[in-house]
A tleap script that builds the chain and sets N, CA, C and O, in Angstrom:
source leaprc.protein.ff14SB
mol = sequence {
  NMET PHE ALA ARG ASN ALA GLU LEU PRO LEU
  ARG ARG LEU MET ASP THR ALA PRO GLY PRO
  GLU PRO GLU TRP ILE ARG LEU ALA ARG ALA
  ASN ASN THR ARG ILE VAL VAL THR ALA GLY
  GLU LEU ALA ALA LEU ASN ASP ALA LEU GLU
  GLU LEU MET ALA PRO TYR VAL VAL ARG GLU
  PRO ASP CYS ARG PRO PRO LYS GLY ARG GLU
  VAL ARG LEU LEU MET TYR THR LEU PRO GLU
  CYS PRO GLY SER ALA ASP VAL ALA THR GLY
  THR GLY THR GLY THR ASP THR GLY ILE PRO
  CGLU
}
set mol.1.N position { -7.291 197.441 159.649 }
set mol.1.CA position { -6.561 198.557 159.230 }
set mol.1.C position { -7.371 199.856 159.461 }
set mol.1.O position { -6.918 200.829 160.066 }
set mol.2.N position { -8.627 199.783 158.918 }
set mol.2.CA position { -9.450 200.975 159.072 }
set mol.2.C position { -9.520 201.464 160.499 }
set mol.2.O position { -9.242 202.629 160.782 }
set mol.3.N position { -9.912 200.525 161.444 }
set mol.3.CA position { -10.177 200.980 162.829 }
set mol.3.C position { -8.871 201.466 163.426 }
set mol.3.O position { -8.865 202.430 164.191 }
set mol.4.N position { -7.800 200.840 163.103 }
set mol.4.CA position { -6.444 201.200 163.685 }
set mol.4.C position { -5.987 202.576 163.315 }
set mol.4.O position { -5.382 203.297 164.109 }
set mol.5.N position { -6.309 202.946 162.014 }
set mol.5.CA position { -5.724 204.126 161.525 }
set mol.5.C position { -6.700 205.259 161.149 }
set mol.5.O position { -6.292 206.303 160.642 }
set mol.6.N position { -8.084 205.010 161.427 }
set mol.6.CA position { -9.117 205.961 160.943 }
set mol.6.C position { -8.885 207.322 161.651 }
set mol.6.O position { -9.158 208.339 161.014 }
set mol.7.N position { -8.435 207.422 162.831 }
set mol.7.CA position { -8.301 208.755 163.538 }
set mol.7.C position { -6.887 209.260 163.436 }
set mol.7.O position { -6.604 210.303 164.024 }
set mol.8.N position { -5.940 208.592 162.717 }
set mol.8.CA position { -4.565 209.003 162.772 }
set mol.8.C position { -4.412 210.385 162.171 }
set mol.8.O position { -3.735 211.220 162.770 }
set mol.9.N position { -4.996 210.672 161.036 }
set mol.9.CA position { -4.814 212.142 160.550 }
set mol.9.C position { -5.253 213.241 161.459 }
set mol.9.O position { -4.620 214.279 161.649 }
set mol.10.N position { -6.486 212.896 162.047 }
set mol.10.CA position { -6.941 213.961 163.002 }
set mol.10.C position { -6.048 214.056 164.227 }
set mol.10.O position { -5.760 215.165 164.678 }
set mol.11.N position { -5.611 212.965 164.768 }
set mol.11.CA position { -4.662 213.009 165.984 }
set mol.11.C position { -3.461 213.739 165.574 }
set mol.11.O position { -2.956 214.530 166.370 }
set mol.12.N position { -2.973 213.563 164.462 }
set mol.12.CA position { -1.697 214.229 163.937 }
set mol.12.C position { -1.890 215.745 163.875 }
set mol.12.O position { -0.993 216.499 164.251 }
set mol.13.N position { -3.088 216.205 163.389 }
set mol.13.CA position { -3.412 217.547 163.220 }
set mol.13.C position { -3.573 218.262 164.700 }
set mol.13.O position { -3.183 219.400 164.960 }
set mol.14.N position { -4.166 217.444 165.529 }
set mol.14.CA position { -4.494 218.040 166.914 }
set mol.14.C position { -3.346 217.920 167.857 }
set mol.14.O position { -3.397 218.503 168.940 }
set mol.15.N position { -2.305 217.197 167.512 }
set mol.15.CA position { -1.220 217.041 168.354 }
set mol.15.C position { -0.606 218.319 168.809 }
set mol.15.O position { -0.291 219.180 167.987 }
set mol.16.N position { -0.418 218.480 170.138 }
set mol.16.CA position { 0.219 219.763 170.585 }
set mol.16.C position { 1.699 219.661 170.694 }
set mol.16.O position { 2.373 220.671 170.897 }
set mol.17.N position { 2.224 218.497 170.571 }
set mol.17.CA position { 3.739 218.295 170.599 }
set mol.17.C position { 4.301 219.063 169.317 }
set mol.17.O position { 3.633 219.282 168.307 }
set mol.18.N position { 5.610 219.433 169.507 }
set mol.18.CA position { 6.230 220.020 168.305 }
set mol.18.C position { 6.134 219.158 167.108 }
set mol.18.O position { 6.415 217.962 167.183 }
set mol.19.N position { 5.753 219.708 166.019 }
set mol.19.CA position { 5.508 218.931 164.783 }
set mol.19.C position { 6.668 218.981 163.874 }
set mol.19.O position { 7.736 219.450 164.267 }
set mol.20.N position { 6.514 218.517 162.672 }
set mol.20.CA position { 7.554 218.584 161.677 }
set mol.20.C position { 7.858 220.017 161.339 }
set mol.20.O position { 7.121 220.963 161.618 }
set mol.21.N position { 9.047 220.092 160.693 }
set mol.21.CA position { 9.473 221.477 160.093 }
set mol.21.C position { 8.578 221.869 159.069 }
set mol.21.O position { 7.948 221.028 158.428 }
set mol.22.N position { 8.467 223.205 158.847 }
set mol.22.CA position { 7.554 223.732 157.744 }
set mol.22.C position { 7.643 223.046 156.439 }
set mol.22.O position { 6.639 222.817 155.764 }
set mol.23.N position { 8.950 222.686 156.047 }
set mol.23.CA position { 9.159 222.012 154.797 }
set mol.23.C position { 8.410 220.679 154.686 }
set mol.23.O position { 7.950 220.323 153.601 }
set mol.24.N position { 8.283 219.951 155.780 }
set mol.24.CA position { 7.624 218.712 155.820 }
set mol.24.C position { 6.154 218.958 155.957 }
set mol.24.O position { 5.374 218.167 155.427 }
set mol.25.N position { 5.737 219.935 156.590 }
set mol.25.CA position { 4.262 220.221 156.714 }
set mol.25.C position { 3.718 220.499 155.309 }
set mol.25.O position { 2.631 220.047 154.948 }
set mol.26.N position { 4.474 221.228 154.551 }
set mol.26.CA position { 3.969 221.650 153.187 }
set mol.26.C position { 3.789 220.361 152.274 }
set mol.26.O position { 2.972 220.333 151.353 }
set mol.27.N position { 4.562 219.370 152.580 }
set mol.27.CA position { 4.560 218.164 151.774 }
set mol.27.C position { 3.404 217.211 152.159 }
set mol.27.O position { 3.093 216.272 151.425 }
set mol.28.N position { 2.773 217.473 153.329 }
set mol.28.CA position { 1.715 216.594 153.838 }
set mol.28.C position { 0.464 216.697 152.786 }
set mol.28.O position { 0.250 217.776 152.234 }
set mol.29.N position { -0.259 215.693 152.551 }
set mol.29.CA position { -1.347 215.659 151.608 }
set mol.29.C position { -2.514 214.808 152.223 }
set mol.29.O position { -2.346 213.840 152.965 }
set mol.30.N position { -3.635 215.276 151.838 }
set mol.30.CA position { -4.851 214.425 151.861 }
set mol.30.C position { -5.477 214.334 150.582 }
set mol.30.O position { -5.398 215.319 149.848 }
set mol.31.N position { -6.089 213.310 150.188 }
set mol.31.CA position { -6.523 213.100 148.815 }
set mol.31.C position { -7.878 212.368 148.951 }
set mol.31.O position { -7.950 211.318 149.589 }
set mol.32.N position { -8.994 212.948 148.323 }
set mol.32.CA position { -10.210 212.211 148.224 }
set mol.32.C position { -10.659 212.368 146.874 }
set mol.32.O position { -11.317 213.361 146.563 }
set mol.33.N position { -10.335 211.393 145.961 }
set mol.33.CA position { -10.587 211.466 144.580 }
set mol.33.C position { -11.577 210.300 144.180 }
set mol.33.O position { -11.400 209.140 144.553 }
set mol.34.N position { -12.569 210.681 143.438 }
set mol.34.CA position { -13.490 209.599 142.921 }
set mol.34.C position { -13.135 209.446 141.421 }
set mol.34.O position { -13.112 210.431 140.682 }
set mol.35.N position { -12.871 208.255 141.004 }
set mol.35.CA position { -12.614 207.884 139.630 }
set mol.35.C position { -13.584 206.813 139.128 }
set mol.35.O position { -14.162 206.071 139.922 }
set mol.36.N position { -13.748 206.743 137.894 }
set mol.36.CA position { -14.648 205.689 137.274 }
set mol.36.C position { -13.713 204.667 136.465 }
set mol.36.O position { -13.095 205.011 135.458 }
set mol.37.N position { -13.674 203.483 136.962 }
set mol.37.CA position { -12.743 202.523 136.376 }
set mol.37.C position { -13.496 201.111 136.298 }
set mol.37.O position { -14.530 200.891 136.929 }
set mol.38.N position { -12.917 200.245 135.521 }
set mol.38.CA position { -13.309 198.884 135.543 }
set mol.38.C position { -12.578 198.199 136.636 }
set mol.38.O position { -11.597 198.744 137.143 }
set mol.39.N position { -12.998 197.030 137.032 }
set mol.39.CA position { -12.311 196.169 137.977 }
set mol.39.C position { -10.851 195.888 137.610 }
set mol.39.O position { -9.948 195.926 138.447 }
set mol.40.N position { -10.675 195.619 136.383 }
set mol.40.CA position { -9.354 195.441 135.807 }
set mol.40.C position { -8.455 196.680 135.949 }
set mol.40.O position { -7.301 196.598 136.372 }
set mol.41.N position { -9.038 197.834 135.576 }
set mol.41.CA position { -8.305 199.068 135.726 }
set mol.41.C position { -7.918 199.390 137.151 }
set mol.41.O position { -6.825 199.883 137.430 }
set mol.42.N position { -8.819 199.106 138.020 }
set mol.42.CA position { -8.516 199.320 139.487 }
set mol.42.C position { -7.391 198.409 139.923 }
set mol.42.O position { -6.456 198.822 140.608 }
set mol.43.N position { -7.506 197.140 139.502 }
set mol.43.CA position { -6.404 196.302 139.837 }
set mol.43.C position { -5.053 196.730 139.389 }
set mol.43.O position { -4.057 196.636 140.106 }
set mol.44.N position { -5.051 197.234 138.100 }
set mol.44.CA position { -3.824 197.658 137.464 }
set mol.44.C position { -3.330 198.922 138.248 }
set mol.44.O position { -2.132 199.002 138.518 }
set mol.45.N position { -4.171 199.881 138.615 }
set mol.45.CA position { -3.879 201.134 139.345 }
set mol.45.C position { -3.297 200.752 140.661 }
set mol.45.O position { -2.299 201.332 141.089 }
set mol.46.N position { -3.920 199.740 141.355 }
set mol.46.CA position { -3.318 199.332 142.678 }
set mol.46.C position { -1.933 198.687 142.597 }
set mol.46.O position { -1.051 198.870 143.436 }
set mol.47.N position { -1.815 197.875 141.457 }
set mol.47.CA position { -0.458 197.297 141.196 }
set mol.47.C position { 0.536 198.431 140.956 }
set mol.47.O position { 1.618 198.433 141.542 }
set mol.48.N position { 0.181 199.403 140.092 }
set mol.48.CA position { 1.101 200.444 139.763 }
set mol.48.C position { 1.519 201.281 141.018 }
set mol.48.O position { 2.673 201.693 141.132 }
set mol.49.N position { 0.578 201.515 141.934 }
set mol.49.CA position { 0.961 202.273 143.123 }
set mol.49.C position { 1.894 201.464 144.046 }
set mol.49.O position { 2.829 202.005 144.637 }
set mol.50.N position { 1.608 200.129 144.153 }
set mol.50.CA position { 2.383 199.308 144.963 }
set mol.50.C position { 3.820 199.254 144.358 }
set mol.50.O position { 4.797 199.268 145.108 }
set mol.51.N position { 3.950 199.192 143.007 }
set mol.51.CA position { 5.236 199.123 142.396 }
set mol.51.C position { 5.991 200.481 142.604 }
set mol.51.O position { 7.200 200.513 142.834 }
set mol.52.N position { 5.264 201.519 142.517 }
set mol.52.CA position { 5.886 202.810 142.646 }
set mol.52.C position { 6.464 202.995 144.108 }
set mol.52.O position { 7.523 203.587 144.314 }
set mol.53.N position { 5.705 202.456 145.076 }
set mol.53.CA position { 6.131 202.601 146.527 }
set mol.53.C position { 7.210 201.521 146.913 }
set mol.53.O position { 7.975 201.718 147.857 }
set mol.54.N position { 7.246 200.419 146.185 }
set mol.54.CA position { 8.020 199.307 146.668 }
set mol.54.C position { 9.493 199.637 146.962 }
set mol.54.O position { 9.997 199.217 148.004 }
set mol.55.N position { 10.176 200.342 146.125 }
set mol.55.CA position { 11.640 200.620 146.422 }
set mol.55.C position { 11.850 201.389 147.777 }
set mol.55.O position { 12.890 201.265 148.423 }
set mol.56.N position { 10.863 202.148 148.149 }
set mol.56.CA position { 11.047 202.884 149.395 }
set mol.56.C position { 10.664 202.011 150.565 }
set mol.56.O position { 11.192 202.236 151.654 }
set mol.57.N position { 9.795 201.036 150.431 }
set mol.57.CA position { 9.393 200.221 151.444 }
set mol.57.C position { 10.424 199.141 151.831 }
set mol.57.O position { 10.606 198.805 153.002 }
set mol.58.N position { 11.099 198.608 150.762 }
set mol.58.CA position { 12.146 197.493 150.988 }
set mol.58.C position { 13.494 198.064 151.110 }
set mol.58.O position { 14.445 197.292 151.238 }
set mol.59.N position { 13.687 199.417 151.082 }
set mol.59.CA position { 15.097 199.909 151.153 }
set mol.59.C position { 15.690 199.570 152.410 }
set mol.59.O position { 15.059 199.777 153.447 }
set mol.60.N position { 16.903 199.042 152.429 }
set mol.60.CA position { 17.672 198.621 153.655 }
set mol.60.C position { 18.111 199.888 154.392 }
set mol.60.O position { 18.457 200.912 153.802 }
set mol.61.N position { 18.074 199.754 155.666 }
set mol.61.CA position { 18.426 200.978 156.535 }
set mol.61.C position { 19.773 201.679 156.153 }
set mol.61.O position { 19.861 202.904 156.233 }
set mol.62.N position { 20.838 200.895 155.731 }
set mol.62.CA position { 22.038 201.595 155.388 }
set mol.62.C position { 21.939 202.251 153.930 }
set mol.62.O position { 22.820 203.002 153.510 }
set mol.63.N position { 20.893 201.939 153.250 }
set mol.63.CA position { 20.692 202.702 151.906 }
set mol.63.C position { 19.791 203.873 151.955 }
set mol.63.O position { 19.592 204.528 150.932 }
set mol.64.N position { 19.210 204.188 153.128 }
set mol.64.CA position { 18.300 205.259 153.311 }
set mol.64.C position { 19.071 206.580 153.380 }
set mol.64.O position { 20.145 206.660 153.975 }
set mol.65.N position { 18.477 207.645 152.738 }
set mol.65.CA position { 19.246 208.900 152.735 }
set mol.65.C position { 19.375 209.519 154.107 }
set mol.65.O position { 18.456 209.423 154.920 }
set mol.66.N position { 20.536 210.172 154.386 }
set mol.66.CA position { 20.758 210.766 155.648 }
set mol.66.C position { 19.698 211.621 156.265 }
set mol.66.O position { 19.484 211.583 157.476 }
set mol.67.N position { 19.012 212.415 155.419 }
set mol.67.CA position { 17.915 213.328 155.905 }
set mol.67.C position { 16.551 212.717 155.669 }
set mol.67.O position { 15.538 213.416 155.677 }
set mol.68.N position { 16.525 211.331 155.445 }
set mol.68.CA position { 15.272 210.702 155.261 }
set mol.68.C position { 14.431 210.632 156.561 }
set mol.68.O position { 14.992 210.647 157.656 }
set mol.69.N position { 13.155 210.559 156.445 }
set mol.69.CA position { 12.250 210.576 157.544 }
set mol.69.C position { 11.127 209.560 157.252 }
set mol.69.O position { 10.722 209.404 156.100 }
set mol.70.N position { 10.658 208.913 158.229 }
set mol.70.CA position { 9.550 207.983 158.005 }
set mol.70.C position { 8.291 208.789 157.710 }
set mol.70.O position { 8.009 209.786 158.374 }
set mol.71.N position { 7.549 208.350 156.722 }
set mol.71.CA position { 6.350 209.030 156.287 }
set mol.71.C position { 5.298 207.907 156.137 }
set mol.71.O position { 5.532 206.906 155.459 }
set mol.72.N position { 4.117 208.106 156.798 }
set mol.72.CA position { 2.962 207.198 156.737 }
set mol.72.C position { 2.072 207.469 155.491 }
set mol.72.O position { 1.510 208.551 155.325 }
set mol.73.N position { 1.979 206.477 154.668 }
set mol.73.CA position { 1.051 206.620 153.452 }
set mol.73.C position { -0.141 205.693 153.827 }
set mol.73.O position { 0.000 204.487 154.029 }
set mol.74.N position { -1.322 206.351 153.903 }
set mol.74.CA position { -2.577 205.585 154.044 }
set mol.74.C position { -3.271 205.657 152.768 }
set mol.74.O position { -3.520 206.736 152.229 }
set mol.75.N position { -3.592 204.509 152.266 }
set mol.75.CA position { -4.352 204.402 151.033 }
set mol.75.C position { -5.558 203.484 151.131 }
set mol.75.O position { -5.406 202.326 151.522 }
set mol.76.N position { -6.736 203.950 150.795 }
set mol.76.CA position { -7.865 203.182 150.771 }
set mol.76.C position { -8.515 203.107 149.397 }
set mol.76.O position { -8.697 204.159 148.783 }
set mol.77.N position { -8.863 201.994 148.892 }
set mol.77.CA position { -9.594 201.886 147.659 }
set mol.77.C position { -10.976 201.309 148.018 }
set mol.77.O position { -11.119 200.147 148.400 }
set mol.78.N position { -12.019 202.214 147.870 }
set mol.78.CA position { -13.274 201.900 148.262 }
set mol.78.C position { -14.219 201.940 147.114 }
set mol.78.O position { -14.699 203.018 146.765 }
set mol.79.N position { -14.523 200.798 146.487 }
set mol.79.CA position { -15.566 200.825 145.405 }
set mol.79.C position { -16.918 201.290 145.842 }
set mol.79.O position { -17.403 200.907 146.906 }
set mol.80.N position { -17.486 202.051 145.094 }
set mol.80.CA position { -18.847 202.555 145.342 }
set mol.80.C position { -19.897 201.455 145.057 }
set mol.80.O position { -19.686 200.556 144.244 }
set mol.81.N position { -20.940 201.564 145.708 }
set mol.81.CA position { -22.145 200.501 145.420 }
set mol.81.C position { -22.697 200.886 144.021 }
set mol.81.O position { -22.748 202.068 143.683 }
set mol.82.N position { -23.110 199.876 143.208 }
set mol.82.CA position { -23.745 200.216 141.963 }
set mol.82.C position { -24.961 201.034 142.213 }
set mol.82.O position { -25.743 200.774 143.128 }
set mol.83.N position { -25.107 202.022 141.394 }
set mol.83.CA position { -26.371 202.880 141.437 }
set mol.83.C position { -26.267 203.909 142.471 }
set mol.83.O position { -27.255 204.583 142.764 }
set mol.84.N position { -25.047 204.089 143.089 }
set mol.84.CA position { -24.834 205.162 144.138 }
set mol.84.C position { -25.198 206.507 143.408 }
set mol.84.O position { -24.855 206.707 142.242 }
set mol.85.N position { -25.925 207.438 144.166 }
set mol.85.CA position { -26.386 208.680 143.644 }
set mol.85.C position { -25.227 209.525 143.141 }
set mol.85.O position { -25.358 210.168 142.100 }
set mol.86.N position { -24.091 209.547 143.843 }
set mol.86.CA position { -22.932 210.328 143.306 }
set mol.86.C position { -22.399 209.793 142.018 }
set mol.86.O position { -22.077 210.578 141.126 }
set mol.87.N position { -22.281 208.419 141.862 }
set mol.87.CA position { -21.807 207.878 140.656 }
set mol.87.C position { -22.807 208.013 139.561 }
set mol.87.O position { -22.408 208.314 138.435 }
set mol.88.N position { -24.042 207.821 139.788 }
set mol.88.CA position { -25.118 207.846 138.831 }
set mol.88.C position { -25.274 209.201 138.300 }
set mol.88.O position { -25.515 209.334 137.100 }
set mol.89.N position { -25.155 210.273 139.103 }
set mol.89.CA position { -25.481 211.626 138.722 }
set mol.89.C position { -24.206 212.367 138.363 }
set mol.89.O position { -24.257 213.481 137.842 }
set mol.90.N position { -23.069 211.757 138.638 }
set mol.90.CA position { -21.758 212.491 138.390 }
set mol.90.C position { -21.485 213.554 139.306 }
set mol.90.O position { -20.555 214.323 139.063 }
set mol.91.N position { -22.252 213.699 140.426 }
set mol.91.CA position { -22.006 214.728 141.503 }
set mol.91.C position { -20.935 214.136 142.378 }
set mol.91.O position { -20.778 212.923 142.512 }
set mol.92.N position { -20.216 215.050 142.960 }
set mol.92.CA position { -19.195 214.700 143.977 }
set mol.92.C position { -17.964 214.165 143.317 }
set mol.92.O position { -17.157 213.512 143.978 }
set mol.93.N position { -17.781 214.409 142.050 }
set mol.93.CA position { -16.481 213.913 141.441 }
set mol.93.C position { -15.457 215.091 141.610 }
set mol.93.O position { -15.784 216.248 141.878 }
set mol.94.N position { -14.269 214.678 141.433 }
set mol.94.CA position { -13.147 215.656 141.482 }
set mol.94.C position { -12.087 215.292 142.536 }
set mol.94.O position { -12.041 214.176 143.053 }
set mol.95.N position { -11.280 216.246 142.814 }
set mol.95.CA position { -10.143 215.939 143.755 }
set mol.95.C position { -10.162 217.011 144.826 }
set mol.95.O position { -10.415 218.178 144.526 }
set mol.96.N position { -9.901 216.639 146.066 }
set mol.96.CA position { -9.707 217.424 147.133 }
set mol.96.C position { -8.403 217.188 147.717 }
set mol.96.O position { -8.247 216.146 148.354 }
set mol.97.N position { -7.424 218.024 147.589 }
set mol.97.CA position { -6.117 217.734 148.110 }
set mol.97.C position { -5.670 218.869 149.090 }
set mol.97.O position { -6.159 219.997 149.033 }
set mol.98.N position { -4.757 218.519 149.951 }
set mol.98.CA position { -4.279 219.438 150.983 }
set mol.98.C position { -4.647 219.048 152.350 }
set mol.98.O position { -5.359 218.061 152.536 }
set mol.99.N position { -4.211 219.756 153.305 }
set mol.99.CA position { -4.570 219.442 154.701 }
set mol.99.C position { -5.931 219.772 155.070 }
set mol.99.O position { -6.334 220.904 154.804 }
set mol.100.N position { -6.709 218.928 155.658 }
set mol.100.CA position { -8.018 219.192 155.998 }
set mol.100.C position { -8.101 220.349 156.993 }
set mol.100.O position { -7.228 220.495 157.848 }
set mol.101.N position { -9.124 221.152 156.888 }
set mol.101.CA position { -9.365 222.299 157.689 }
set mol.101.C position { -9.958 221.884 159.073 }
set mol.101.O position { -10.235 222.745 159.909 }
savepdb mol mol.pdb
quit
């Protein structure tokens, strides 16, 4: 999955073909957030996100809204290595949202 989708966001930004309407462009997001959780909390968070998305994933075509559009959601959960400098020092925490420059 990583190899297949790693360059998708950059390709989308660099695409010269007509893109989505401004309303859809404003809704695009990138998120790089570091959190500190236990393995159980991460499992619960992953389950909650899957549960939140499930109704949209399994929605039958005839139940989709007329102005609905396919949207790709890429989500990676990447546990840091124990003793990582960023985790140990608390540096690099926070959230970076929005379209990459």
